[in-house]
C-alpha positions in Angstrom: 11.5 -23.4 -79.2 10.3 -25.8 -76.5 8.2 -24.5 -73.6 8.1 -26.0 -70.2 7.8 -25.1 -66.5 10.7 -24.8 -64.1 10.9 -27.9 -61.9 11.4 -25.8 -58.8 9.6 -22.5 -59.0 7.1 -23.4 -61.8 7.8 -20.4 -64.0 7.3 -20.9 -67.7 10.6 -21.3 -69.6 11.5 -21.8 -73.2 14.6 -23.5 -74.7 15.9 -24.5 -78.1 14.8 -27.8 -79.4 17.3 -30.5 -78.6 18.7 -28.7 -75.5 19.7 -30.9 -72.6 20.0 -28.5 -69.6 18.5 -25.1 -68.9 19.1 -22.9 -65.8 16.1 -21.0 -64.5 16.9 -17.3 -64.5 14.5 -16.7 -61.6 15.4 -19.4 -59.0 18.7 -20.7 -60.5 17.4 -24.3 -60.7 19.1 -26.5 -63.3 16.3 -28.1 -65.3 16.6 -31.2 -67.4 14.9 -30.0 -70.5 13.9 -33.4 -71.9 12.5 -34.5 -68.6 10.5 -31.2 -68.3 9.1 -31.7 -71.8 8.1 -35.2 -71.0 6.3 -34.1 -67.8 4.5 -31.4 -69.8 3.4 -34.1 -72.3 2.1 -36.3 -69.5 0.0 -33.4 -68.0 -1.2 -32.5 -71.5 -2.4 -36.0 -72.2 -4.1 -36.1 -68.7 -2.0 -39.0 -67.6 -0.8 -37.4 -64.4 -2.4 -38.4 -61.1 -3.4 -36.0 -58.3 -2.7 -37.3 -54.8 -4.3 -35.6 -51.8 -5.9 -36.3 -48.4 -9.4 -37.6 -48.5 -9.8 -38.9 -45.0 -11.8 -37.2 -42.1 -10.8 -35.3 -39.0 -10.7 -38.4 -36.8 -7.7 -40.0 -38.6 -4.2 -39.8 -37.3 -2.9 -41.7 -40.3 -4.7 -42.0 -43.7 -3.4 -44.1 -46.6 -3.9 -42.9 -50.1 -5.6 -45.6 -52.3 -3.3 -44.6 -55.2 -0.1 -46.7 -55.3 1.1 -46.5 -58.8 2.4 -43.1 -59.7 3.6 -41.6 -62.9 6.3 -39.0 -62.9 4.7 -35.6 -63.0 1.9 -36.5 -60.7 0.7 -33.8 -58.3 0.9 -34.2 -54.5 -1.2 -31.8 -52.4 -0.5 -31.6 -48.7 -2.7 -29.4 -46.5 -1.8 -27.4 -43.5 -1.2 -29.4 -40.2 -0.5 -32.4 -42.4 2.6 -34.3 -43.6 2.8 -36.9 -46.5 5.4 -39.6 -46.5 6.3 -42.1 -49.2 6.6 -45.7 -48.0 8.3 -48.5 -49.9 8.9 -52.1 -48.8 8.5 -51.1 -45.1 10.8 -48.1 -45.4 9.8 -44.5 -44.8 11.3 -42.5 -47.7 10.6 -38.9 -48.7 8.6 -36.7 -46.4 6.6 -33.6 -47.6 5.1 -30.8 -45.6 2.2 -28.5 -46.5 2.3 -27.5 -50.2 1.8 -28.6 -53.8 4.5 -30.8 -55.4 5.2 -32.3 -58.8 6.6 -35.8 -58.3 9.7 -35.8 -60.4 13.2 -37.2 -59.9 14.6 -34.1 -58.2 11.6 -34.1 -55.8 12.1 -37.8 -54.8 15.8 -38.2 -53.9 15.2 -41.1 -51.6 12.7 -42.8 -53.8 15.1 -42.4 -56.7 17.6 -44.5 -54.8 15.0 -47.1 -54.0 14.2 -47.6 -57.7 16.2 -48.2 -60.8 14.4 -45.6 -62.9 13.9 -46.3 -66.5 15.5 -44.1 -69.1 13.4 -41.0 -69.8 10.6 -39.6 -67.7 7.6 -41.6 -68.9 8.0 -44.5 -66.4 5.8 -45.2 -63.4 6.7 -46.3 -59.9 4.9 -48.2 -57.2 4.8 -46.7 -53.7 2.4 -46.0 -50.8 1.6 -42.6 -49.6 0.5 -41.9 -46.0 -1.0 -38.7 -44.8 -0.4 -37.8 -41.2 -2.8 -35.5 -39.4 -0.7 -33.3 -37.0 -3.5 -31.3 -35.6 -4.4 -31.8 -31.9 -7.1 -34.3 -31.4 -9.3 -33.0 -28.6 -11.3 -34.9 -26.0 -10.1 -38.4 -26.8 -11.9 -40.6 -24.3 -10.2 -43.2 -22.1 -11.2 -45.3 -19.1 -10.1 -48.3 -17.1 -11.8 -51.6 -18.3 -12.3 -52.8 -14.7 -12.1 -51.7 -11.1 -8.7 -50.9 -9.6 -7.9 -52.5 -6.3 -6.0 -50.4 -3.8 -5.5 -49.9 -0.1 -7.0 -46.7 1.4 -4.0 -44.8 2.8 -6.0 -43.3 5.7 -7.9 -46.3 7.0 -5.9 -49.2 5.5 -9.1 -50.7 4.1 -8.9 -52.5 0.7 -11.2 -50.8 -1.9 -11.9 -51.0 -5.6 -12.4 -47.9 -7.7 -12.7 -47.1 -11.4 -11.4 -44.1 -13.3 -12.2 -42.4 -16.7 -11.5 -39.2 -18.5 -10.2 -37.7 -21.7 -6.9 -36.6 -23.2 -5.7 -34.4 -26.1 -3.4 -36.2 -28.5 -1.0 -34.9 -31.2 1.4 -36.5 -33.6 4.9 -35.0 -33.1 7.1 -37.5 -35.2 5.4 -38.8 -38.4 8.3 -41.2 -39.3 8.3 -42.7 -35.8 4.5 -43.2 -35.8 4.5 -44.8 -39.3 7.4 -47.1 -38.5 5.9 -48.2 -35.2 2.4 -48.9 -36.7 3.3 -49.9 -40.3 1.2 -52.7 -41.9 -2.1 -50.9 -41.9 -3.9 -50.8 -45.2 -6.4 -48.0 -44.7 -5.4 -45.8 -41.7 -5.2 -45.3 -38.0 -7.8 -43.6 -35.7 -8.3 -43.5 -32.0 -11.5 -45.5 -32.0 -12.8 -48.2 -34.4 -14.7 -46.8 -37.4 -15.3 -47.3 -41.1 -12.2 -46.8 -43.3 -9.7 -47.5 -40.6 -7.7 -50.7 -40.1 -6.3 -50.0 -36.6 -7.6 -48.2 -33.5 -5.1 -46.4 -31.3 -7.4 -46.9 -28.3 -6.9 -50.7 -28.7 -3.2 -50.1 -28.7 -3.0 -47.6 -25.9 -5.9 -48.5 -23.6 -3.9 -51.3 -21.9 -1.0 -48.9 -21.4 -3.3 -46.2 -19.9 -5.1 -48.7 -17.7 -1.8 -50.1 -16.4 -0.4 -46.6 -15.6 -3.6 -45.6 -13.9 -3.8 -48.8 -11.9 -0.2 -48.4 -10.5 0.0 -44.6 -10.4 -3.4 -43.8 -8.8 -2.7 -45.8 -5.7 0.7 -44.2 -5.3 -0.7 -40.7 -5.9 -3.4 -41.2 -3.2 -0.8 -42.4 -0.7 1.8 -39.7 -1.5 -0.7 -36.9 -1.5 -2.6 -38.4 1.6 -5.9 -37.9 -0.3 -9.1 -38.9 1.5 -11.1 -41.2 -0.7 -14.3 -39.3 0.1 -12.6 -36.0 -0.9 -11.0 -37.3 -4.0 -13.0 -35.0 -6.3 -11.2 -32.0 -4.9 -7.9 -33.5 -6.0 -8.7 -34.5 -9.6 -6.5 -31.7 -11.0 -3.5 -33.0 -8.9 -4.2 -36.6 -9.9 -4.6 -35.7 -13.6 -1.2 -33.9 -13.7 0.6 -36.7 -11.9 -0.9 -39.4 -14.2 0.0 -37.3 -17.3 3.6 -37.3 -16.2 3.6 -41.1 -15.9 1.8 -41.8 -19.2 3.4 -39.3 -21.6 6.7 -41.1 -22.0 4.9 -44.2 -23.3 3.2 -42.2 -26.0 6.4 -40.4 -27.0 7.8 -43.8 -28.1 5.2 -43.8 -30.9 5.8 -40.2 -32.0 2.7 -39.0 -30.0 2.4 -36.4 -27.3 -0.3 -35.7 -24.7 -0.7 -31.9 -24.3 -3.4 -32.4 -21.7 -4.7 -35.4 -19.7 -7.8 -35.2 -17.6 -9.3 -37.5 -14.9 -13.0 -36.5 -15.0 -14.6 -39.3 -12.9 -13.7 -41.6 -10.1 -16.1 -44.5 -9.5 -16.4 -45.2 -5.8 -17.6 -48.6 -4.4 -20.8 -47.4 -2.9 -22.0 -51.0 -2.1 -18.8 -52.1 -0.4 -19.4 -52.5 3.4 -15.8 -51.3 4.0 -16.5 -48.1 2.1 -19.8 -47.6 3.9 -17.9 -47.9 7.2 -15.4 -45.3 6.0 -18.2 -43.0 5.1 -19.7 -43.3 8.6 -16.3 -42.7 10.2 -16.0 -39.7 7.9 -19.4 -38.4 9.0 -18.4 -38.7 12.7 -15.1 -37.0 12.0 -16.9 -34.3 10.1 -19.3 -33.7 13.0 -16.3 -33.6 15.4 -14.6 -31.0 13.2 -17.9 -29.1 13.1 -18.2 -29.0 16.9 -14.6 -28.0 17.1 -15.1 -25.2 14.6 -18.2 -24.0 16.5 -16.3 -24.0 19.7 -13.4 -22.1 18.1 -16.0 -19.6 16.7 -17.4 -19.2 20.2 -14.0 -18.7 21.7 -13.2 -16.1 19.0 -16.5 -14.4 19.7 -15.8 -14.3 23.4 -12.4 -13.0 22.9 -13.8 -10.4 20.5 -16.4 -9.4 23.0 -13.7 -9.2 25.8 -11.5 -7.2 23.5 -14.5 -4.9 22.7 -15.3 -4.4 26.4 -11.7 -3.8 27.2 -11.5 -1.3 24.4 -14.7 0.3 25.4 -13.6 0.6 29.0 -10.3 2.0 27.9 -12.1 4.5 25.7 -14.4 5.5 28.6 -11.3 5.8 30.9 -9.6 7.9 28.3 -12.7 10.1 27.9 -13.0 10.5 31.7 -9.3 11.3 32.0 -9.7 13.9 29.2 -12.8 15.4 31.0 -10.9 15.6 34.3 -7.9 17.1 32.5 -10.3 19.7 31.0 -11.8 20.4 34.4 -8.3 20.7 35.9 -7.2 23.0 33.1 -10.4 25.1 33.6 -9.7 25.3 37.4 -6.1 26.2 36.7 -7.3 28.8 34.3 -9.7 30.2 36.8 -7.1 30.2 39.5 -4.6 31.8 37.2 -7.3 34.4 36.4 -7.9 35.1 40.1 -4.2 35.3 40.7 -3.7 37.7 37.9 -6.7 39.8 39.1 -5.2 39.8 42.6 -1.9 40.9 41.2 -3.6 43.6 39.3 -5.5 44.7 42.5 -2.1 44.7 44.4 -0.6 46.7 41.6 -3.5 49.1 41.6 -3.3 49.4 45.4 0.4 50.0 45.2 -0.2 52.6 42.5 -2.9 54.2 44.6 -0.6 54.3 47.6 2.2 55.6 45.5 -0.1 58.3 44.2 -1.3 59.1 47.7 2.3 59.3 48.8 3.2 61.6 45.9 0.1 63.6 46.7 1.2 63.9 50.4 4.6 64.9 49.3 3.2 67.5 47.0 1.0 68.9 49.7 3.9 68.8 52.1 5.9 70.8 49.6 3.1 73.2 49.2 2.7 73.6 53.0 6.4 73.9 53.3 6.4 76.6 50.7 3.4 78.1 52.3 5.0 78.1 55.7 8.0 80.0 54.4 5.7 82.7 53.0 3.8 83.2 56.3 7.1 83.4 58.1 8.2 86.1 55.9 4.9 87.9 56.3 5.0 87.6 60.1 8.5 88.8 60.3 7.5 91.8 58.1 4.6 92.5 60.4 6.7 92.3 63.6 9.3 94.5 62.1 6.6 97.0 61.2 5.1 96.8 64.7 8.5 97.1 66.3 9.3 100.0 64.1 6.0 101.6 64.9 6.6 101.1 68.6 10.0 102.6 68.4 8.7 105.4 66.4 6.0 106.1 68.9 8.5 106.2 71.6 10.6 108.7 69.8 7.7 110.9 68.8 6.4 111.0 72.3 9.6 112.4 73.6 9.9 115.0 70.9 6.4 116.1 71.1 6.2 116.0 74.8 3.3 113.8 74.8 4.2 111.8 77.8 7.8 112.9 78.5 11.0 111.3 77.2 11.5 108.1 79.3 7.9 107.8 79.9 7.2 107.8 76.2 9.9 105.3 75.5 8.6 103.0 78.1 5.1 103.3 76.7 6.3 102.6 73.2 8.3 99.6 74.3 5.3 98.2 76.1 3.2 98.5 73.0 5.9 96.7 70.9 6.2 93.9 73.5 2.5 93.5 73.6 2.4 93.1 69.9 5.3 90.7 69.9 3.6 88.7 72.7 0.5 88.6 70.6 2.4 87.4 67.5 4.6 84.8 69.2 2.3 81.8 68.6 2.0 82.4 64.9 5.7 82.9 64.6 6.4 79.8 66.5 4.2 77.7 64.3 5.7 79.0 61.2 9.2 78.6 62.4 8.6 75.1 63.8 9.0 73.4 60.4 11.8 75.7 59.3 14.0 75.4 62.4 17.3 73.7 61.6 17.3 72.1 65.0 13.9 70.5 64.6 10.8 70.8 66.7 11.0 71.6 70.4 13.7 74.2 70.0 13.3 78.0 70.3 15.2 80.5 68.3 17.6 81.1 71.3 18.6 77.3 71.2 16.5 76.3 74.3 13.8 73.6 74.3 10.4 75.1 73.8 7.3 73.9 75.4 5.3 71.4 73.3 2.2 72.8 71.6 -1.0 70.9 72.0 -1.3 70.8 68.1 2.1 69.3 67.5 2.4 65.5 66.5 5.2 63.1 65.5 5.3 61.2 62.2 6.3 57.5 61.8 9.2 58.6 59.5 10.9 60.2 62.5 9.8 63.8 61.9 8.8 65.3 65.3 6.8 68.4 66.1 4.6 68.5 63.1 1.8 71.0 63.5 -0.1 70.8 60.2 -2.2 68.0 58.8 0.8 66.5 56.8 4.3 65.5 57.8 6.9 68.0 56.8 9.4 65.2 56.0 7.5 62.4 54.1 4.1 64.1 53.4 2.1 61.5 55.3 -1.3 62.7 56.6 -1.8 63.3 60.3 -2.9 60.3 62.2 -0.1 58.0 60.8 2.2 58.9 63.7 1.9 59.6 67.4 0.6 62.8 69.1 3.3 64.9 70.8 
C-alpha cells in the first residue's frame, strides 16, 4: 500500500501500489496517486521550498527572492496579504491567506504557461509577489514648492504651501502589479533599503498637481478668507480627497482618508501683510458693531424689564384695588343685610305688637261682654227689688198703695240713673250701630273718654281699639 496526502484537504490516504487515481472519501477530490507519491518523496528528501513573506510593514509590494520552485513547495500567505505568481510580465495565479502546496491542480494558469515535464519531479521558474492589503496609516505628503493663487476676497496674488498625510490601501493586487511591474525588490511609499521603487516618487507629482489646481478652486467656491483658512481644513481635505482618489484608483489603490494638516502662509509678502492689516480693521469694525449690538440688546432688555416691572406693579395695584373694592362691597353687603335683618326684626316686632293688641282687644271685648251681662243682672235685680218694694209697701200699708209704688219706682229710677254710665260704656263696643248711638236708636252724647281709631273704628273708650287692637293714641280723640 502507498501512503500520501490528499491534494486538497491534506488528509492521509492510502492506495494500492500502481494505482493511477484515487478519490478522497472526505472531500471528494480526485488525486493523481503517482503525483502525490512524488510530492511525498520530495518533501521526504527535503527538496521542497517554503515561500513566505519576509518584508516589513512599510511595503506595499514585496518580491520573494526564490524564483525556481519545485512542485510540492509550500506557499504561506498571511492575513491581509495576497500572493501572485508572475511570469514574463503576466500576472498568473493569485492566492489569498492560507497555506498551499504548489502542485499542478493548484496552479492552473501557471500550468498553461509551462509545458510541464512528464511526472512531478520537475521545477519551474516564476516570480512571486506578496501584496500587503492592510491600511497604511499616516503616509506623508506635501507640495514641493509654493502654490500661486489669487485671493478670492481681495484679488491679491499670493503663494502658499500645503502638506498633510493620507491613509492608503491596496484594493486590486493585479492592477497594482501590472501598473508597477519591473521592480526587482518591492514597492514602498518612501525610499528605503530593500525597495526598488517609491510610491511617493510616483504619486507626489499627482498630489501636488491636484492640490495646486484644486486648492484655489476650493478657496474661491467656499469663499474662504486666507487668514481664516485653518478653520476650513476639514472642508479642504474632503474636497481634495474627492479630486485625488480617482487617480489612485487607476493603480489599484484607494485613499480611505486624506488630511490637509498645514497651510504655509506668505508672512513676508507685502500683499499678505496688507491683507492682514485690512483684516484687523475689519475685525475691529465687527467688534464695535458687536458691542453696539450688545448694548442695543441690553437697552432693549432693560426696557422690556422696566415695562414688565411696571406692568407687574400695575397688575398688583389693580389686584389691590380689586381687593379693596371687594372688601367694600362685602362691608356694604354686610350692612345691607344687617339693615334687612333690622327691618325684618322691626316688622316682626310690629307684627308681634299688632298681634298683642289684637289679643288684648279680644280680651277687652270678651271682658266687656262679661261686664255687660253683670250690669244687666244688677239692673234687673235693682229693678226687681224696686218693684218688690213697691208691692210690699202697698200690702203692708207702709206708705199706702200708690204712694208706695211711686216710692219704689223712684228708687229703681235712681238706681238705673246711677248705673247708666257703666251700662253705656259696656254697650258702646257691643252696639251693632257703632258708637254714638243709644239703645233707642238715637245719637247719644259723646263721652269725654271716647276716641276714634285710624282704622275707622269710632267711639272707642278703652286703651285699645276694638276693631284692630291698636293702642290709644294712634287715632284722634272724639
